[in-house]
N, C-alpha and C positions, 0 to 999 in steps of 0.2 A: 356742876350738876347736885342740881336740887335732888333732895330723899325724892321726888314721885321719880323722878324719872330713873331709869331700869335701862341695861347695860347687855346688849346679848349677844354674851361670852360663849362661844361652844363650849362644851363639855366633854370633857376627851376620859370614855374608862379604859384600864389597862384590861385585857385578855388575860386571867391565871394563867402561869408557865402550865403546860404539859395539855392543856386542852386542844392548841393544834400544833401539828408538827410537821414539817418540812422533810419530804425524803423520795430517794436515798440523798443523804447531805454528808460527802460530795456528791455534789452532779457531773455526770457528765455530757449526757444531750436534754434532757430535760429531769423536773423534779414535780414531786407530786406536796397536794396541799391537803393535811385530812385534819379532820376535828372543826370544819366549815360549813355551818347551820346558815342554808339558804345562799347569797348571795356573798362577795365580800368583795373587793380594791384590795390588787398585789401588789404593791411598784415594786422593782429590786433597783437599785440604785450602789454605784460604785462609792468607795471609801471617803472621797471628796464630793459625796452629793450628790452627783448627776443620774438624774433618774434615765436609766435606758432600759428596763423594761415598765410598763403603767400595761395593767390588762385587769375585767372585769375577771371574775371566779363564782362558781357556782360550784357547789358540794367539793368531793373531789376531784379535782380536774388537775392533767399533767399539764404543765407550763413551760415551755422549750427558752434553753440554753444554750442551741445548741454557735450562738448568733455572738455571745459574750466568749473571751479571752477566759484561759485561766488566771483566776485568782481566788479575791475573798469577795463579798458583797451581803448588803443589809439587805433583805425582803419584810419590807413594810403592809403590816396588812390590818386592813380598816371595815368593820364588820361590824353589826345593829350591835353585839354583842361588846366593842371596844376596838381596841387598838394595839399588836403585837408585834416589837420586830424579833430579828431573826439574825443567826450570821447564816449565809447561805456560802458555800466552797464549789466552784468550780474546777474539772481537773478535764 
């Protein structure tokens, strides 16, 4: 690659801890994401990185987890502000 060529590498920013929260956590039937400005996407994965729920959210929105088995999951939230991952416990 010559110096005049540029790469289109995406830039990901990490959202500061404390700006986005999931509650209740542990969750039973649903949880809510707070601290989202505008829209974001959320992906709920198991510990084997299998995507179980993928959804667009707007503001503080309830997300159903009633279809998930009890256990520990990873919630990855992507917004214009960046990306954050949180542990989510389903009871």
